[in-house]
Structures are given as C-alpha cells and as structure tokens.
N, CA, C and O atoms as a CHARMM CRD file, in Angstrom:
* protein
*
  268
    1    1 MET  N    -12.45500  13.22700  -5.80100 PROA 1      0.00000
    2    1 MET  CA   -11.41600  13.29400  -6.80600 PROA 1      0.00000
    3    1 MET  C    -10.24500  14.06800  -6.21000 PROA 1      0.00000
    4    1 MET  O    -10.42200  15.19500  -5.74600 PROA 1      0.00000
    5    2 ALA  N     -9.08600  13.49500  -6.21700 PROA 2      0.00000
    6    2 ALA  CA    -7.91300  14.14100  -5.64200 PROA 2      0.00000
    7    2 ALA  C     -7.37700  15.21400  -6.58000 PROA 2      0.00000
    8    2 ALA  O     -7.51000  15.11100  -7.80000 PROA 2      0.00000
    9    3 ASN  N     -6.77500  16.23500  -6.00300 PROA 3      0.00000
   10    3 ASN  CA    -6.11300  17.26100  -6.79600 PROA 3      0.00000
   11    3 ASN  C     -5.01100  17.90200  -5.96400 PROA 3      0.00000
   12    3 ASN  O     -5.00300  17.80500  -4.73600 PROA 3      0.00000
   13    4 ALA  N     -4.08200  18.55900  -6.65200 PROA 4      0.00000
   14    4 ALA  CA    -2.96200  19.22100  -5.98600 PROA 4      0.00000
   15    4 ALA  C     -3.09000  20.73300  -6.05700 PROA 4      0.00000
   16    4 ALA  O     -2.13700  21.44600  -5.74200 PROA 4      0.00000
   17    5 GLY  N     -4.24600  21.23400  -6.46500 PROA 5      0.00000
   18    5 GLY  CA    -4.46600  22.66500  -6.58900 PROA 5      0.00000
   19    5 GLY  C     -5.30300  22.95100  -7.82000 PROA 5      0.00000
   20    5 GLY  O     -5.78800  22.02300  -8.46700 PROA 5      0.00000
   21    6 PRO  N     -5.47900  24.22400  -8.15200 PROA 6      0.00000
   22    6 PRO  CA    -6.29600  24.59900  -9.30800 PROA 6      0.00000
   23    6 PRO  C     -5.83700  23.90800 -10.59200 PROA 6      0.00000
   24    6 PRO  O     -4.64100  23.80800 -10.86700 PROA 6      0.00000
   25    7 ASP  N     -6.79300  23.44100 -11.35900 PROA 7      0.00000
   26    7 ASP  CA    -6.56000  22.82800 -12.67400 PROA 7      0.00000
   27    7 ASP  C     -5.68200  21.57300 -12.62100 PROA 7      0.00000
   28    7 ASP  O     -4.94400  21.29900 -13.56600 PROA 7      0.00000
   29    8 THR  N     -5.75600  20.81500 -11.52900 PROA 8      0.00000
   30    8 THR  CA    -4.93700  19.60300 -11.41600 PROA 8      0.00000
   31    8 THR  C     -5.76800  18.35600 -11.13600 PROA 8      0.00000
   32    8 THR  O     -5.21200  17.33500 -10.73300 PROA 8      0.00000
   33    9 ASN  N     -7.08400  18.41000 -11.33800 PROA 9      0.00000
   34    9 ASN  CA    -7.91100  17.23600 -11.05400 PROA 9      0.00000
   35    9 ASN  C     -7.46800  16.04900 -11.89100 PROA 9      0.00000
   36    9 ASN  O     -7.07900  16.19800 -13.04900 PROA 9      0.00000
   37   10 GLY  N     -7.53400  14.87900 -11.29300 PROA 10     0.00000
   38   10 GLY  CA    -7.17300  13.64800 -11.98300 PROA 10     0.00000
   39   10 GLY  C     -8.22000  12.58900 -11.71100 PROA 10     0.00000
   40   10 GLY  O     -9.31300  12.89600 -11.23600 PROA 10     0.00000
   41   11 SER  N     -7.89000  11.34400 -12.01200 PROA 11     0.00000
   42   11 SER  CA    -8.85600  10.26800 -11.83500 PROA 11     0.00000
   43   11 SER  C     -8.63500   9.47000 -10.55700 PROA 11     0.00000
   44   11 SER  O     -9.29800   8.45500 -10.34700 PROA 11     0.00000
   45   12 GLN  N     -7.72700   9.90400  -9.70700 PROA 12     0.00000
   46   12 GLN  CA    -7.49700   9.23600  -8.43100 PROA 12     0.00000
   47   12 GLN  C     -8.70500   9.45000  -7.52300 PROA 12     0.00000
   48   12 GLN  O     -9.31900  10.51700  -7.53600 PROA 12     0.00000
   49   13 PHE  N     -9.04500   8.42500  -6.73200 PROA 13     0.00000
   50   13 PHE  CA   -10.09100   8.61300  -5.73800 PROA 13     0.00000
   51   13 PHE  C     -9.70900   7.87400  -4.48100 PROA 13     0.00000
   52   13 PHE  O     -8.83100   7.01100  -4.49500 PROA 13     0.00000
   53   14 PHE  N    -10.36300   8.21100  -3.40700 PROA 14     0.00000
   54   14 PHE  CA   -10.08300   7.54400  -2.14800 PROA 14     0.00000
   55   14 PHE  C    -11.34400   7.46700  -1.31400 PROA 14     0.00000
   56   14 PHE  O    -12.26900   8.26100  -1.48500 PROA 14     0.00000
   57   15 VAL  N    -11.36800   6.51300  -0.41800 PROA 15     0.00000
   58   15 VAL  CA   -12.46800   6.31600   0.52500 PROA 15     0.00000
   59   15 VAL  C    -11.90200   6.57400   1.90700 PROA 15     0.00000
   60   15 VAL  O    -10.86900   6.01200   2.27100 PROA 15     0.00000
   61   16 THR  N    -12.56600   7.41600   2.67900 PROA 16     0.00000
   62   16 THR  CA   -12.09800   7.69100   4.03700 PROA 16     0.00000
   63   16 THR  C    -12.93800   6.90900   5.03400 PROA 16     0.00000
   64   16 THR  O    -14.13800   6.72000   4.83300 PROA 16     0.00000
   65   17 LEU  N    -12.31000   6.45900   6.10000 PROA 17     0.00000
   66   17 LEU  CA   -12.99300   5.69300   7.13800 PROA 17     0.00000
   67   17 LEU  C    -13.14600   6.49400   8.42000 PROA 17     0.00000
   68   17 LEU  O    -13.64800   5.97600   9.41800 PROA 17     0.00000
   69   18 ALA  N    -12.72600   7.73400   8.40600 PROA 18     0.00000
   70   18 ALA  CA   -12.82500   8.61300   9.57300 PROA 18     0.00000
   71   18 ALA  C    -13.04600  10.03500   9.07000 PROA 18     0.00000
   72   18 ALA  O    -12.77100  10.32400   7.90500 PROA 18     0.00000
   73   19 PRO  N    -13.53400  10.92100   9.92100 PROA 19     0.00000
   74   19 PRO  CA   -13.70600  12.31700   9.50100 PROA 19     0.00000
   75   19 PRO  C    -12.37700  12.91600   9.01900 PROA 19     0.00000
   76   19 PRO  O    -11.32300  12.66100   9.60000 PROA 19     0.00000
   77   20 THR  N    -12.44600  13.70700   7.96100 PROA 20     0.00000
   78   20 THR  CA   -11.24800  14.33600   7.38300 PROA 20     0.00000
   79   20 THR  C    -11.55600  15.79700   7.06900 PROA 20     0.00000
   80   20 THR  O    -11.57600  16.19900   5.90500 PROA 20     0.00000
   81   21 GLN  N    -11.79600  16.58500   8.10800 PROA 21     0.00000
   82   21 GLN  CA   -12.19500  17.98100   7.92300 PROA 21     0.00000
   83   21 GLN  C    -11.16800  18.79200   7.13300 PROA 21     0.00000
   84   21 GLN  O    -11.53700  19.74700   6.44800 PROA 21     0.00000
   85   22 TRP  N     -9.88200  18.42800   7.21600 PROA 22     0.00000
   86   22 TRP  CA    -8.85600  19.18200   6.50400 PROA 22     0.00000
   87   22 TRP  C     -9.00300  19.05300   4.99100 PROA 22     0.00000
   88   22 TRP  O     -8.37700  19.80400   4.24300 PROA 22     0.00000
   89   23 LEU  N     -9.82600  18.10700   4.53200 PROA 23     0.00000
   90   23 LEU  CA   -10.06400  17.95100   3.09800 PROA 23     0.00000
   91   23 LEU  C    -11.28500  18.73700   2.61800 PROA 23     0.00000
   92   23 LEU  O    -11.49000  18.87800   1.41300 PROA 23     0.00000
   93   24 ASP  N    -12.09500  19.24900   3.54200 PROA 24     0.00000
   94   24 ASP  CA   -13.31000  19.98400   3.17000 PROA 24     0.00000
   95   24 ASP  C    -12.96300  21.15700   2.25000 PROA 24     0.00000
   96   24 ASP  O    -12.05300  21.93600   2.53400 PROA 24     0.00000
   97   25 GLY  N    -13.69600  21.26400   1.15800 PROA 25     0.00000
   98   25 GLY  CA   -13.49200  22.35600   0.21600 PROA 25     0.00000
   99   25 GLY  C    -12.30700  22.15700  -0.72600 PROA 25     0.00000
  100   25 GLY  O    -12.04400  23.01700  -1.56700 PROA 25     0.00000
  101   26 LYS  N    -11.59400  21.05000  -0.60400 PROA 26     0.00000
  102   26 LYS  CA   -10.42200  20.81000  -1.44600 PROA 26     0.00000
  103   26 LYS  C    -10.65700  19.73300  -2.49400 PROA 26     0.00000
  104   26 LYS  O     -9.97300  19.71700  -3.51700 PROA 26     0.00000
  105   27 HSD  N    -11.60600  18.83500  -2.26600 PROA 27     0.00000
  106   27 HSD  CA   -11.84000  17.70700  -3.15900 PROA 27     0.00000
  107   27 HSD  C    -13.33400  17.56300  -3.43500 PROA 27     0.00000
  108   27 HSD  O    -14.16200  18.00200  -2.63700 PROA 27     0.00000
  109   28 THR  N    -13.67200  16.95500  -4.55300 PROA 28     0.00000
  110   28 THR  CA   -15.05500  16.71900  -4.93800 PROA 28     0.00000
  111   28 THR  C    -15.52400  15.38900  -4.36900 PROA 28     0.00000
  112   28 THR  O    -14.85200  14.36900  -4.51800 PROA 28     0.00000
  113   29 ILE  N    -16.68200  15.40500  -3.71400 PROA 29     0.00000
  114   29 ILE  CA   -17.29400  14.17800  -3.21200 PROA 29     0.00000
  115   29 ILE  C    -18.26400  13.68900  -4.27700 PROA 29     0.00000
  116   29 ILE  O    -19.13800  14.44200  -4.70700 PROA 29     0.00000
  117   30 PHE  N    -18.12300  12.44200  -4.70800 PROA 30     0.00000
  118   30 PHE  CA   -18.99200  11.97000  -5.78400 PROA 30     0.00000
  119   30 PHE  C    -19.65500  10.63700  -5.50300 PROA 30     0.00000
  120   30 PHE  O    -20.28100  10.07600  -6.40200 PROA 30     0.00000
  121   31 GLY  N    -19.54700  10.11900  -4.32500 PROA 31     0.00000
  122   31 GLY  CA   -20.18200   8.83300  -4.05400 PROA 31     0.00000
  123   31 GLY  C    -20.25300   8.53600  -2.57700 PROA 31     0.00000
  124   31 GLY  O    -19.72700   9.27000  -1.74100 PROA 31     0.00000
  125   32 ARG  N    -20.92100   7.43100  -2.28000 PROA 32     0.00000
  126   32 ARG  CA   -21.01000   6.96400  -0.90200 PROA 32     0.00000
  127   32 ARG  C    -21.19900   5.45300  -0.92500 PROA 32     0.00000
  128   32 ARG  O    -21.61700   4.88000  -1.93100 PROA 32     0.00000
  129   33 VAL  N    -20.88900   4.83200   0.18000 PROA 33     0.00000
  130   33 VAL  CA   -21.06400   3.38700   0.30300 PROA 33     0.00000
  131   33 VAL  C    -22.50900   3.12900   0.70000 PROA 33     0.00000
  132   33 VAL  O    -22.94000   3.54600   1.77500 PROA 33     0.00000
  133   34 CYS  N    -23.26500   2.44300  -0.15900 PROA 34     0.00000
  134   34 CYS  CA   -24.67200   2.12000   0.11900 PROA 34     0.00000
  135   34 CYS  C    -24.81400   0.72500   0.70300 PROA 34     0.00000
  136   34 CYS  O    -25.71800   0.47700   1.50000 PROA 34     0.00000
  137   35 GLN  N    -23.94800  -0.17200   0.32400 PROA 35     0.00000
  138   35 GLN  CA   -23.92000  -1.54800   0.82300 PROA 35     0.00000
  139   35 GLN  C    -22.47000  -1.97200   0.93100 PROA 35     0.00000
  140   35 GLN  O    -21.61000  -1.46000   0.21500 PROA 35     0.00000
  141   36 GLY  N    -22.20600  -2.89000   1.81000 PROA 36     0.00000
  142   36 GLY  CA   -20.87200  -3.45700   1.88200 PROA 36     0.00000
  143   36 GLY  C    -19.88600  -2.69300   2.73700 PROA 36     0.00000
  144   36 GLY  O    -18.67800  -2.79200   2.52200 PROA 36     0.00000
  145   37 ILE  N    -20.37900  -1.92600   3.71300 PROA 37     0.00000
  146   37 ILE  CA   -19.45800  -1.17300   4.56600 PROA 37     0.00000
  147   37 ILE  C    -18.50400  -2.11500   5.30200 PROA 37     0.00000
  148   37 ILE  O    -17.38000  -1.73300   5.62700 PROA 37     0.00000
  149   38 GLY  N    -18.94900  -3.33900   5.56300 PROA 38     0.00000
  150   38 GLY  CA   -18.06100  -4.31800   6.19200 PROA 38     0.00000
  151   38 GLY  C    -16.83900  -4.59600   5.33400 PROA 38     0.00000
  152   38 GLY  O    -15.72700  -4.71900   5.84800 PROA 38     0.00000
  153   39 MET  N    -17.04400  -4.69400   4.02800 PROA 39     0.00000
  154   39 MET  CA   -15.92400  -4.90700   3.11100 PROA 39     0.00000
  155   39 MET  C    -15.01200  -3.68500   3.10000 PROA 39     0.00000
  156   39 MET  O    -13.78900  -3.82300   3.08300 PROA 39     0.00000
  157   40 VAL  N    -15.59100  -2.50700   3.10900 PROA 40     0.00000
  158   40 VAL  CA   -14.78300  -1.28700   3.15600 PROA 40     0.00000
  159   40 VAL  C    -13.92100  -1.28200   4.41700 PROA 40     0.00000
  160   40 VAL  O    -12.74200  -0.93300   4.36400 PROA 40     0.00000
  161   41 ASN  N    -14.50100  -1.66400   5.53500 PROA 41     0.00000
  162   41 ASN  CA   -13.73500  -1.72300   6.78300 PROA 41     0.00000
  163   41 ASN  C    -12.61200  -2.75100   6.69900 PROA 41     0.00000
  164   41 ASN  O    -11.52600  -2.52400   7.23300 PROA 41     0.00000
  165   42 ARG  N    -12.86100  -3.87700   6.03600 PROA 42     0.00000
  166   42 ARG  CA   -11.80800  -4.89200   5.86000 PROA 42     0.00000
  167   42 ARG  C    -10.66100  -4.33800   5.01500 PROA 42     0.00000
  168   42 ARG  O     -9.49300  -4.58700   5.31600 PROA 42     0.00000
  169   43 VAL  N    -10.98600  -3.59400   3.96900 PROA 43     0.00000
  170   43 VAL  CA    -9.94800  -2.97500   3.14300 PROA 43     0.00000
  171   43 VAL  C     -9.13600  -1.99500   3.99100 PROA 43     0.00000
  172   43 VAL  O     -7.92100  -1.88100   3.82700 PROA 43     0.00000
  173   44 GLY  N     -9.81000  -1.29500   4.88900 PROA 44     0.00000
  174   44 GLY  CA    -9.12200  -0.34900   5.76100 PROA 44     0.00000
  175   44 GLY  C     -8.17200  -0.99700   6.74900 PROA 44     0.00000
  176   44 GLY  O     -7.36700  -0.30900   7.37700 PROA 44     0.00000
  177   45 MET  N     -8.25400  -2.30600   6.89400 PROA 45     0.00000
  178   45 MET  CA    -7.40700  -3.01900   7.84600 PROA 45     0.00000
  179   45 MET  C     -6.23800  -3.74700   7.18000 PROA 45     0.00000
  180   45 MET  O     -5.48800  -4.44500   7.86300 PROA 45     0.00000
  181   46 VAL  N     -6.06400  -3.60100   5.86200 PROA 46     0.00000
  182   46 VAL  CA    -4.97000  -4.30800   5.19300 PROA 46     0.00000
  183   46 VAL  C     -3.62100  -3.74500   5.64000 PROA 46     0.00000
  184   46 VAL  O     -3.51600  -2.59000   6.05300 PROA 46     0.00000
  185   47 GLU  N     -2.60300  -4.58300   5.54600 PROA 47     0.00000
  186   47 GLU  CA    -1.25100  -4.16200   5.91400 PROA 47     0.00000
  187   47 GLU  C     -0.77600  -3.06700   4.95700 PROA 47     0.00000
  188   47 GLU  O     -0.98200  -3.16500   3.74800 PROA 47     0.00000
  189   48 THR  N     -0.14300  -2.03000   5.49700 PROA 48     0.00000
  190   48 THR  CA     0.36500  -0.92900   4.68200 PROA 48     0.00000
  191   48 THR  C      1.86200  -0.74600   4.90900 PROA 48     0.00000
  192   48 THR  O      2.42100  -1.21000   5.90200 PROA 48     0.00000
  193   49 ASN  N      2.49300  -0.05700   3.96300 PROA 49     0.00000
  194   49 ASN  CA     3.93000   0.20500   4.07000 PROA 49     0.00000
  195   49 ASN  C      4.17900   1.53700   4.77700 PROA 49     0.00000
  196   49 ASN  O      3.24900   2.12900   5.32500 PROA 49     0.00000
  197   50 SER  N      5.41800   2.00700   4.76900 PROA 50     0.00000
  198   50 SER  CA     5.76200   3.24400   5.48200 PROA 50     0.00000
  199   50 SER  C      5.12300   4.48400   4.86500 PROA 50     0.00000
  200   50 SER  O      5.07000   5.52900   5.51300 PROA 50     0.00000
  201   51 GLN  N      4.63800   4.39300   3.62700 PROA 51     0.00000
  202   51 GLN  CA     3.91500   5.51100   2.99200 PROA 51     0.00000
  203   51 GLN  C      2.40300   5.35200   3.12700 PROA 51     0.00000
  204   51 GLN  O      1.64200   6.06200   2.46900 PROA 51     0.00000
  205   52 ASP  N      1.96900   4.42500   3.97400 PROA 52     0.00000
  206   52 ASP  CA     0.55300   4.14900   4.23100 PROA 52     0.00000
  207   52 ASP  C     -0.17100   3.63700   2.98900 PROA 52     0.00000
  208   52 ASP  O     -1.36700   3.87500   2.82300 PROA 52     0.00000
  209   53 ARG  N      0.54500   2.94000   2.12500 PROA 53     0.00000
  210   53 ARG  CA    -0.04600   2.32100   0.93900 PROA 53     0.00000
  211   53 ARG  C     -0.13200   0.82300   1.16700 PROA 53     0.00000
  212   53 ARG  O      0.72800   0.25900   1.84200 PROA 53     0.00000
  213   54 PRO  N     -1.15600   0.15900   0.61900 PROA 54     0.00000
  214   54 PRO  CA    -1.28800  -1.29000   0.82000 PROA 54     0.00000
  215   54 PRO  C     -0.05600  -2.05200   0.32800 PROA 54     0.00000
  216   54 PRO  O      0.48400  -1.75500  -0.73800 PROA 54     0.00000
  217   55 VAL  N      0.37700  -3.02900   1.11100 PROA 55     0.00000
  218   55 VAL  CA     1.50200  -3.88300   0.72500 PROA 55     0.00000
  219   55 VAL  C      1.10100  -4.73500  -0.47900 PROA 55     0.00000
  220   55 VAL  O      1.89400  -4.90100  -1.40600 PROA 55     0.00000
  221   56 ASP  N     -0.10600  -5.26900  -0.47700 PROA 56     0.00000
  222   56 ASP  CA    -0.65100  -6.04100  -1.59800 PROA 56     0.00000
  223   56 ASP  C     -1.72000  -5.21400  -2.29500 PROA 56     0.00000
  224   56 ASP  O     -2.38800  -4.39600  -1.66200 PROA 56     0.00000
  225   57 ASP  N     -1.88300  -5.42500  -3.60000 PROA 57     0.00000
  226   57 ASP  CA    -2.89300  -4.69200  -4.36600 PROA 57     0.00000
  227   57 ASP  C     -4.29100  -4.91600  -3.79900 PROA 57     0.00000
  228   57 ASP  O     -4.64100  -6.02600  -3.39500 PROA 57     0.00000
  229   58 VAL  N     -5.07800  -3.85600  -3.77400 PROA 58     0.00000
  230   58 VAL  CA    -6.49900  -3.92200  -3.42700 PROA 58     0.00000
  231   58 VAL  C     -7.24200  -3.49400  -4.68800 PROA 58     0.00000
  232   58 VAL  O     -7.00600  -2.40400  -5.21000 PROA 58     0.00000
  233   59 LYS  N     -8.14000  -4.35100  -5.18000 PROA 59     0.00000
  234   59 LYS  CA    -8.83300  -4.07000  -6.43900 PROA 59     0.00000
  235   59 LYS  C    -10.33900  -4.07200  -6.24700 PROA 59     0.00000
  236   59 LYS  O    -10.87800  -4.88300  -5.49400 PROA 59     0.00000
  237   60 ILE  N    -11.01500  -3.15700  -6.93300 PROA 60     0.00000
  238   60 ILE  CA   -12.47500  -3.16400  -7.02300 PROA 60     0.00000
  239   60 ILE  C    -12.80100  -3.93400  -8.29700 PROA 60     0.00000
  240   60 ILE  O    -12.48900  -3.47900  -9.39700 PROA 60     0.00000
  241   61 ILE  N    -13.42400  -5.09400  -8.15100 PROA 61     0.00000
  242   61 ILE  CA   -13.73000  -5.94000  -9.30800 PROA 61     0.00000
  243   61 ILE  C    -15.04800  -5.53100  -9.95600 PROA 61     0.00000
  244   61 ILE  O    -15.15600  -5.50300 -11.18200 PROA 61     0.00000
  245   62 LYS  N    -16.04500  -5.21500  -9.14100 PROA 62     0.00000
  246   62 LYS  CA   -17.34200  -4.76800  -9.65200 PROA 62     0.00000
  247   62 LYS  C    -17.86200  -3.63900  -8.77800 PROA 62     0.00000
  248   62 LYS  O    -17.66200  -3.63000  -7.56300 PROA 62     0.00000
  249   63 ALA  N    -18.52500  -2.69800  -9.41100 PROA 63     0.00000
  250   63 ALA  CA   -19.19800  -1.61000  -8.69700 PROA 63     0.00000
  251   63 ALA  C    -20.52400  -1.36800  -9.40800 PROA 63     0.00000
  252   63 ALA  O    -20.61200  -1.49500 -10.63000 PROA 63     0.00000
  253   64 TYR  N    -21.52900  -1.02900  -8.65800 PROA 64     0.00000
  254   64 TYR  CA   -22.86800  -0.85000  -9.21500 PROA 64     0.00000
  255   64 TYR  C    -23.40100   0.52500  -8.85200 PROA 64     0.00000
  256   64 TYR  O    -23.12400   1.02000  -7.75900 PROA 64     0.00000
  257   65 PRO  N    -24.16200   1.15500  -9.74400 PROA 65     0.00000
  258   65 PRO  CA   -24.78200   2.43800  -9.40100 PROA 65     0.00000
  259   65 PRO  C    -25.85300   2.22700  -8.33800 PROA 65     0.00000
  260   65 PRO  O    -26.51300   1.18900  -8.30800 PROA 65     0.00000
  261   66 SER  N    -26.01800   3.20400  -7.48100 PROA 66     0.00000
  262   66 SER  CA   -27.07500   3.10300  -6.46600 PROA 66     0.00000
  263   66 SER  C    -28.39600   3.52900  -7.08400 PROA 66     0.00000
  264   66 SER  O    -28.43700   4.19200  -8.12000 PROA 66     0.00000
  265   67 GLY  N    -29.46100   3.13600  -6.42900 PROA 67     0.00000
  266   67 GLY  CA   -30.76200   3.58600  -6.87600 PROA 67     0.00000
  267   67 GLY  C    -31.59900   2.60900  -7.51800 PROA 67     0.00000
  268   67 GLY  O    -32.71800   2.92400  -7.92200 PROA 67     0.00000
C-alpha cells in the first residue's frame, strides 16, 4: 500500500519486478504472485511515458485468493 508519510495510506498498490530496498519499512506488503508470473513480466514490458506510467491502460480483470 503506497503512502506519502504518517497517516496517508491509500488504496494505491504496485507490483515490483526488481529488488526495491529503498521501500523497506515504508510500505505494507500484502500479497505475492502465486501463479502467472509470466503475465506480470509482460505487464512490466508495456510501453511507458516520460513519468514511467503505461501509455495504454493495464487492468486486472480477475484476481483470486491464494490457498
């Protein structure tokens, strides 16, 4: 869950494809990819703009609980 400091948690989330030690202790980890890492890697390869945001929308249509 992303935040900008104390008492600023929101509903934004992100998936990282590489180690991000600078985020340790700053954000809450609440999930992991159990299946479909290939799809996650494909999402990581989409074209992005100068702010590193996808040029075209990327949507999660379905997600399932693990276990």
